[in-house]
C-alpha positions in Angstrom: -15.2 18.4 21.7 -14.9 15.2 20.2 -14.3 17.1 17.0 -11.1 18.8 17.3 -9.5 21.5 15.5 -6.2 22.1 15.7 -5.3 25.6 16.6 -3.2 28.1 15.0 -2.9 29.2 11.1 -0.9 26.6 8.9 1.7 28.2 6.1 0.7 26.4 2.9 4.2 26.0 1.2 3.3 25.4 -3.0 5.9 24.8 -5.4 4.4 26.7 -8.7 5.4 25.6 -12.0 7.9 28.1 -12.0 9.7 26.9 -8.9 8.6 30.0 -6.9 7.4 29.2 -3.3 3.9 30.9 -2.5 3.1 30.8 1.5 -1.1 31.6 1.9 -2.8 31.2 5.5 -5.3 28.6 5.6 -8.0 28.1 8.1 -7.2 25.3 10.4 -8.6 22.0 9.5 -11.0 19.5 11.0 -9.7 16.3 12.2 -11.1 12.8 12.3 -12.7 11.6 15.3 -10.6 8.0 16.8 -13.0 5.3 17.4 -10.7 2.6 18.4 -7.4 1.8 19.1 -5.8 -1.5 20.0 -2.9 -3.8 20.0 -3.2 -6.1 16.9 -0.2 -9.1 16.2 2.8 -8.7 18.5 6.2 -9.6 18.0 6.7 -13.0 16.5 10.4 -13.0 15.4 9.9 -12.9 11.8 11.2 -9.7 10.1 9.7 -7.7 8.4 6.3 -8.2 9.4 4.3 -6.9 6.6 1.2 -6.0 8.5 -2.5 -6.0 6.6 -6.0 -5.4 7.6 -9.2 -5.8 5.9 -12.8 -4.7 7.6 -16.1 -5.8 7.1 -19.9 -5.2 8.8 -18.7 -6.3 12.3 -15.1 -8.0 12.0 -11.5 -7.0 11.9 -9.2 -9.1 9.8 -5.2 -8.5 10.6 -2.6 -10.2 9.2 1.2 -10.3 9.6 4.0 -12.5 8.1 3.2 -15.5 10.4 0.3 -15.1 11.9 -3.6 -14.2 11.4 -6.2 -12.4 14.1 -10.0 -11.8 13.6 -11.6 -9.2 16.1 -14.8 -7.1 16.4 -14.9 -3.7 16.1 -14.0 -3.1 19.8 -10.9 -5.1 19.9 -12.0 -8.5 21.1 -9.8 -11.3 19.9 -12.1 -13.7 18.3 -9.4 -16.0 16.4 -6.3 -16.6 16.3 -3.7 -18.6 14.1 -0.6 -18.7 12.5 -0.5 -18.0 8.3 0.5 -21.5 7.9 -2.5 -22.9 9.5 -4.8 -20.3 7.7 -3.5 -21.7 4.2 -3.1 -25.0 5.3 -6.0 -26.4 2.9 -3.7 -26.0 -0.1 -0.1 -26.2 1.1 2.3 -28.3 2.5 3.4 -28.3 6.2 7.1 -27.3 5.0 6.1 -24.5 2.7 7.2 -20.9 3.3 4.4 -18.5 3.1 5.1 -14.7 3.2 3.8 -11.1 2.4 -0.3 -11.7 3.2 -2.7 -9.1 1.5 -6.0 -8.4 2.7 -9.3 -6.8 1.3 -12.7 -6.6 2.0 -15.4 -6.1 -1.1 -19.1 -7.1 -2.1 -19.6 -8.5 1.2 -16.2 -11.3 1.2 -13.0 -10.9 2.8 -9.9 -11.5 0.0 -6.8 -13.0 1.7 -3.4 -13.4 -0.6 0.0 -14.3 0.1 3.4 -15.4 -2.0 4.3 -19.4 -1.4 7.4 -21.2 -2.1 8.3 -25.0 -1.8 11.8 -26.0 -2.4 11.9 -29.4 -3.4 10.7 -29.9 -5.8 10.6 -26.2 -6.5 7.3 -24.7 -6.8 6.2 -20.9 -6.3 2.3 -20.2 -5.7 0.0 -17.0 -5.4 -2.4 -18.4 -2.6 -5.8 -16.6 -2.7 -8.8 -17.5 -0.1 -12.3 -15.9 -0.3 -14.7 -16.0 2.6 -17.8 -17.6 2.2 -19.6 -14.7 3.8 -19.5 -11.2 5.4 -18.1 -13.2 8.6 -14.4 -14.2 7.9 -14.8 -17.1 11.3 -17.0 -19.2 8.8 -15.0 -21.2 6.1 -12.9 -20.0 3.7 -12.8 -20.9 -0.6 -8.5 -21.5 -0.8 -6.8 -21.5 -4.1 -3.2 -22.1 -4.9 -1.8 -21.1 -8.4 1.4 -21.7 -10.2 3.3 -18.2 -9.9 6.3 -19.7 -12.1 3.9 -20.2 -15.0 3.7 -17.4 -17.6 0.3 -18.7 -18.8 1.1 -21.7 -20.4 4.9 -21.3 -20.5 6.6 -23.1 -17.6 9.6 -20.5 -15.8 12.2 -21.0 -13.1 10.6 -18.0 -11.3 9.7 -17.3 -8.1 6.9 -14.5 -6.9 7.7 -11.8 -4.1 6.1 -9.3 -2.4 2.5 -9.5 -3.8 0.1 -7.2 -4.1 -3.9 -7.7 -4.2 -6.5 -5.8 -6.1 -9.9 -6.2 -7.0 -12.8 -4.9 -9.3 -16.1 -5.9 -10.5 -15.4 -9.0 -12.5 -11.6 -9.5 -11.8 -9.2 -10.2 -8.6 -5.5 -8.9 -9.8 -2.4 -10.5 -8.5 1.2 -8.9 -9.0 4.4 -9.8 -8.3 8.1 -9.1 -8.7 9.7 -12.2 -10.2 13.3 -13.4 -9.5 15.0 -16.7 -11.6 15.6 -18.9 -8.8 18.9 -19.7 -9.6 20.7 -16.8 -9.6 18.1 -14.5 -8.0 18.0 -12.1 -11.3 15.2 -9.6 -11.2 12.8 -10.8 -14.3 10.1 -7.9 -14.2 6.7 -7.4 -12.8 3.7 -9.8 -13.6 0.0 -9.2 -13.6 -2.4 -12.0 -13.0 -5.8 -11.6 -13.7 -8.2 -13.9 -11.8 -11.8 -14.5 -12.6 -13.7 -13.3 -9.9 -16.7 -15.5 -10.6 -14.9 -18.7 -10.4 -13.5 -17.6 -7.0 -17.0 -17.0 -5.5 -18.3 -20.1 -6.5 -15.9 -22.2 -5.6 -14.5 -23.4 -8.9 -11.2 -23.9 -10.5 -10.4 -20.5 -11.6 -9.5 -19.3 -15.1 -6.6 -16.7 -15.1 -4.2 -15.0 -17.7 -0.7 -13.4 -17.8 0.8 -10.4 -18.4 4.8 -11.3 -17.2 8.0 -9.8 -17.9 6.5 -6.2 -17.6 8.7 -3.0 -19.0 8.7 0.3 -18.8 11.0 3.0 -20.1 12.9 0.4 -21.4 13.5 -1.0 -17.6 12.1 -4.1 -16.3 9.1 -2.9 -14.1 9.5 -3.4 -10.2 6.6 -3.0 -7.2 3.8 -2.8 -9.6 0.7 -2.5 -7.4 -2.7 -3.3 -8.1 -5.4 -1.0 -6.8 -8.1 -2.0 -4.7 -11.2 -0.6 -6.4 -13.9 0.8 -3.9 -16.8 1.3 -6.4 -17.8 -0.3 -9.4 -15.5 -0.7 -12.1 -15.0 -2.8 -15.3 -11.3 -1.9 -16.1 -8.5 -2.8 -13.6 -5.8 0.0 -12.6 -2.3 -0.7 -11.1 0.4 1.7 -10.6 4.5 1.7 -10.2 7.1 4.4 -10.5 10.5 4.8 -12.1 12.3 6.5 -9.6 15.2 7.3 -8.9 16.2 6.8 -12.8 13.3 8.8 -14.4 11.0 11.3 -12.7 7.8 9.2 -14.1 4.6 7.6 -12.7 3.4 4.8 -14.8 -0.2 4.0 -14.8 -1.6 0.9 -16.4 -5.1 -0.3 -16.9 -6.4 -3.8 -17.8 -9.9 -4.2 -19.4 -11.4 -7.7 -20.3 -13.4 -7.0 -23.8 -16.3 -9.1 -24.6 -15.1 -13.0 -26.0 -11.1 -11.7 -26.5 -8.3 -11.6 -24.5 -7.4 -8.8 -21.7 -5.8 -5.4 -22.8 -3.2 -4.0 -20.9 -2.6 -0.3 -21.4 0.3 2.1 -20.2 0.2 5.7 -19.4 3.5 7.1 -18.5 2.8 10.6 -16.2 6.0 13.0 -16.4 6.7 14.6 -12.9 8.8 17.0 -11.4 9.6 17.8 -7.5 11.7 15.0 -5.2 11.9 11.4 -7.3 15.2 10.5 -5.1 15.5 7.4 -2.7 14.4 7.5 0.7 17.4 7.7 3.0 16.9 5.3 5.6 15.3 6.8 8.7 17.0 8.2 12.0 16.0 6.9 15.5 17.4 7.7 18.8 19.8 5.4 20.8 21.5 4.3 18.1 23.5 4.8 14.9 21.8 2.1 13.2 19.0 3.5 10.8 15.8 2.1 9.7 15.4 0.7 6.1 12.5 2.6 4.4 12.0 0.3 1.7 13.2 2.6 -1.5 11.4 4.9 -3.6 8.2 2.3 -4.8 4.4 2.8 -4.4 3.2 0.9 -1.3 -0.9 1.0 -2.0 -3.0 2.4 -4.4 -7.0 2.7 -4.5 -9.7 3.8 -6.8 -13.2 5.3 -6.0 -15.6 7.1 -8.5 -12.6 7.6 -11.3 -10.0 8.8 -8.5 -7.0 6.6 -8.1 -4.9 7.8 -5.4 -1.1 6.1 -4.3 1.6 7.0 -2.2 5.2 6.3 -1.5 8.2 7.4 0.3 10.8 9.6 -1.5 14.4 11.5 -0.3 13.9 15.7 -0.1 16.0 18.2 2.4 13.9 21.1 3.7 17.0 22.8 5.1 18.8 20.2 8.1 19.5 17.1 5.8 18.2 14.5 3.7 14.9 12.9 5.2 12.4 10.8 4.1 9.2 12.0 3.3 5.5 10.6 2.1 4.7 11.8 -1.5 0.9 11.1 -2.5 -0.7 11.3 -5.6 -4.3 11.6 -6.8 -5.2 10.9 -10.8 -8.5 11.4 -12.3 -9.0 8.1 -14.8 -12.4 9.4 -16.2 -11.7 9.8 -19.9 -8.8 7.0 -19.8 -6.3 7.3 -22.0 -6.3 10.8 -20.8 -5.8 11.3 -17.0 -5.6 14.4 -15.2 -2.9 14.7 -12.0 -5.1 16.2 -9.6 -2.9 16.2 -6.3 0.4 15.7 -6.2 2.1 16.4 -2.5 4.9 16.0 -0.4 3.9 15.1 3.3 7.2 16.3 5.1 8.6 17.7 8.0 12.2 19.1 8.6 14.5 16.6 10.5 11.5 13.8 10.9 11.7 10.8 8.8 8.2 9.4 7.2 8.2 6.3 5.1 5.7 3.3 4.1 2.7 5.3 3.5 -0.6 3.9 2.9 -3.9 5.9 1.4 -7.3 5.6 1.2 -10.3 7.7 0.5 -14.0 7.1 1.7 -17.0 7.3 0.5 -17.6 11.3 1.4 -14.1 11.9 -0.4 -12.1 12.5 2.7 -8.4 11.4 2.4 -6.6 9.6 5.0 -2.6 8.7 4.9 -1.3 6.1 7.5 2.5 6.1 7.8 5.7 5.4 10.1 7.6 8.4 11.6 11.0 8.7 13.3 13.6 11.1 13.9 16.7 11.1 16.5 14.6 11.9 19.6 11.6 9.5 18.3 11.2 6.0 18.1 9.4 4.9 15.0 5.7 5.4 15.3 2.7 5.5 13.6 1.1 8.8 12.5 -2.2 9.5 10.5 -2.6 12.7 8.3 -6.0 13.6 6.5 -7.7 15.7 3.9 -11.2 16.9 4.3 -13.5 16.6 1.5 -13.5 20.1 1.3 -10.6 21.1 2.0 -8.7 22.9 -0.7 -5.9 20.8 -2.4 -2.9 23.1 -1.7 -3.8 23.1 2.3 -1.1 21.3 4.3 -2.3 17.8 6.0 -3.1 17.6 9.8 -1.0 14.9 11.3 -1.9 13.0 14.4 0.0 10.5 16.5 -1.6 7.0 16.3 0.8 5.2 18.2 4.2 6.5 19.7 7.2 4.2 19.1 8.6 2.6 22.5 12.3 2.1 21.8 15.0 1.9 19.7 15.1 -0.9 16.9 17.6 -2.9 15.6 17.0 -6.3 13.8 19.2 -6.9 11.0 18.6 -9.5 8.5 20.7 -11.8 6.4 21.7 -8.8 3.9 22.6 -6.9 7.2 19.3 -4.3 6.4 17.7 -3.4 9.6 14.5 -4.2 8.1 11.0 -2.5 8.5 7.6 -2.6 6.5 7.5 -3.9 4.1 4.2 -2.0 3.9 1.3 -0.5 6.5 -2.1 -0.7 5.4 -5.1 1.6 5.7 -9.1 1.0 4.4 -12.3 2.1 4.7 -15.1 0.6 6.7 -18.1 -0.6 4.3 -20.9 0.2 6.7 -19.3 3.2 9.1 -17.3 5.0 6.4 -14.9 5.0 8.8 -10.9 4.7 8.3 -9.2 1.2 9.8 -5.3 1.1 9.6 -2.6 -1.4 10.6 0.9 -0.1 11.0 4.3 -1.5 12.7 5.8 0.6 15.4 8.9 -0.1 17.8 8.0 -1.9 20.6 9.0 -2.6 24.4 11.8 -4.0 25.1 14.0 -2.7 22.4 14.7 -4.5 18.7 11.3 -5.9 18.4 8.0 -4.9 16.5 4.5 -4.2 17.5 1.6 -3.8 15.4 -1.2 -1.3 16.3 -5.0 -1.1 14.6 -7.0 2.5 15.2 -10.2 3.7 13.4 -11.0 7.2 12.6 -14.0 8.8 10.9 -15.2 12.1 9.5 -18.6 13.1 11.0 -20.3 16.2 12.7 -19.8 17.0 16.5 -23.2 16.1 17.0 -23.2 12.6 15.6 -19.9 12.0 17.2 -21.1 13.1 20.7 -24.2 10.7 20.6 -21.7 7.9 19.6 -19.0 8.6 21.9 -22.2 9.1 25.0 -23.4 5.9 23.6 -19.7 3.8 23.5 -18.0 5.4 26.4 -15.2 2.8 25.7 -14.3 4.9 22.3 -14.3 8.1 24.1 -10.1 7.9 22.9 -9.5 11.6 22.0 -7.5 12.5 19.0 -3.7 12.9 20.1 -2.1 15.6 18.1 1.6 14.6 17.3 3.7 15.4 20.3 6.9 15.9 18.2 5.6 17.9 15.4 3.0 20.3 15.4 0.3 19.3 13.6 -0.9 22.5 12.4 2.4 23.9 10.9 5.2 21.1 10.2 3.3 19.0 7.4 4.2 21.1 4.4 2.2 20.5 1.6 4.5 20.5 -1.2 2.7 20.9 -4.7 4.6 19.8 -7.7 2.9 21.7 -11.0 -0.4 22.6 -11.4 -3.2 19.9 -12.5 -3.0 18.8 -15.7 -4.1 16.0 -18.5 -1.7 13.4 -20.1 -2.2 12.7 -24.0 -2.9 9.5 -25.2 0.8 8.4 -26.0 1.7 4.4 -26.5 5.5 4.0 -24.9 5.5 0.3 -24.5 5.2 -2.6 -26.2 2.2 -3.8 -24.0 0.3 -0.8 -25.1 -2.4 -1.3 -27.2 -5.0 1.3 -28.6 -8.3 2.1 -27.3 -11.2 2.6 -29.6 -13.4 5.8 -29.2 -15.6 6.2 -27.2 -14.3 4.0 -24.4 -16.7 1.1 -24.8 -15.8 -0.1 -21.4 -17.4 2.8 -19.0 -21.2 1.4 -19.3 -20.8 -2.7 -20.1 -23.0 -4.3 -17.6 -20.7 -7.1 -15.8 -22.5 -9.8 -17.4 -21.6 -8.6 -21.0 -17.8 -9.6 -20.2 -17.3 -13.6 -21.1 -14.1 -14.1 -21.9 -11.2 -17.5 -21.7 -8.2 -17.2 -19.7 -5.7 -19.8 -19.0 -7.1 -22.2 -16.2 -5.2 -22.6 -13.1 -3.7 -25.6 -10.9 -6.0 -25.5 -8.0 -3.8 -28.0 -5.5 -1.4 -27.8 -2.5 1.5 -25.8 -3.7 3.9 -23.5 -2.3 7.2 -22.8 -2.6 10.0 -22.5 0.5 13.4 -20.2 -0.5 16.1 -20.6 2.5 16.8 -16.9 2.4 14.0 -15.1 0.8 16.2 -11.6 1.7 19.2 -12.3 -0.6 18.1 -10.2 -3.4 17.9 -6.4 -3.0 16.1 -4.3 -5.5 17.4 -1.7 -7.2 15.2 0.9 -5.5 16.5 0.4 -2.2 19.0 2.8 -0.2 21.9 0.6 1.1 22.7 0.6 4.3 26.0 -0.9 5.7 27.1 -2.0 9.4 30.5 -0.8 8.6 29.6 2.6 7.9 26.8 3.6 9.8 25.8 7.0 7.6 23.0 6.0 5.6 24.3 9.0 2.8 27.9 7.9 2.0 26.6 6.1 -1.2 24.2 8.7 -2.0 24.8 12.0 -4.0 23.8 14.5 -1.1 23.8 17.4 -4.0 20.8 15.6 -5.9 18.8 15.5 -3.1 16.5 18.0 -3.1 
């Protein structure tokens, strides 16, 4: 039967507002059908790979650090190139390009990356937009000076950018570092005019640099991909582990005036600890889990979803777990924390999550998983639209790990990530994911692409009969029983947060909100002009800096908890 159900009864573990545990048997959930599953980009010697994916009507585009691939939806390779060749129109041969991002929106593919040039020093945001829904057609390419803060020159470079899009704007964010001493300079938002990019014009842009929240520089600020029309752009960051606070940011572009950035802090309970590095078989060397930082965010019809890894303890010791959120933005500046859940399994580490929501309201979370007996593999958790919020999420194996992995960077970290990616097919409403797994031979990574769709049994049977090559039955997680191991830890009840300005960038919004129903043509504005020319930056060692939210891991002491307060992991 193509629409499989997990057998048995799951126990929902709920953390109530009083902290008490409550157990309730729930009906067994429906798993989505696996439609496609195939290898993506193979090990190329670069760490970490940072795999990303975007899907159009007929094509799948995948990127990693170093490589670009275009497939059809059956997994046939159509084009292959290096990342350097892809951006060659706006870069120079010795430029260093890293941290690609991809998305599909409004019939076009968008790609972004950070680039660096050493002599003379330059830091760039690279942007590319396909000229059609076919990514094998030409792309429009842009290089924007990332070191500029609007008109003010700096000596900073951009790292780990994120890419978002709404009705009128394309958003870039990045962590900014001083080139001379690698001091962290906080996060930056760059707002780029979407119409300019689509028309091939030199784009106008505007910056919000040096962002702070809670008296500290913001790190890992993630732009949301807006899957339905929106005249506001949303961004997410966290203050973990110092403060258990999620920061929701919104940008609006009023008519004939500068963009406005507003911050809404959301206080949380539950685990806000750093995730420990992940165990794996065959070695005491653990996998770096990336710290407590938001990995991705998506927005659809006033629902914003985001996910990250945190540290917790379910009884047998500290583990990395996935924590994910759903926030209602309807009525902003008041927001509703609709879901706040922990996807965890005792003795198993879960990290680098990516979340998406389809047009029917189904949620999917892709993530890595490992344990002392499991090499790092890919897993998928899903929440059907009709499922109650407190129900545990079934977990299935997408690609099992094949070997142990030890491949250290210059800072002696066993690097992984820096992210996996999941998106939604604009024509079939299926989820498509790409992720890293531990490949064979040992000490190499691989990337894997898979798609999954919620559907009725009748339509699934008809499709699989017509396309027998897709008849890959869903694989329950062999290492962890999908109907019992995924505890849905809930942190309090859904609630609304008041309009409470707590940041220098906060600005009050008029009431009622004038941006909810404005047509896109009614939003003219003037932004700074970016330089559209061949630029890019090269830093000899981009791994020298460490973020304050990373979990240290030292070769001389393979115990990843030696510098963490074990009593603080809960």
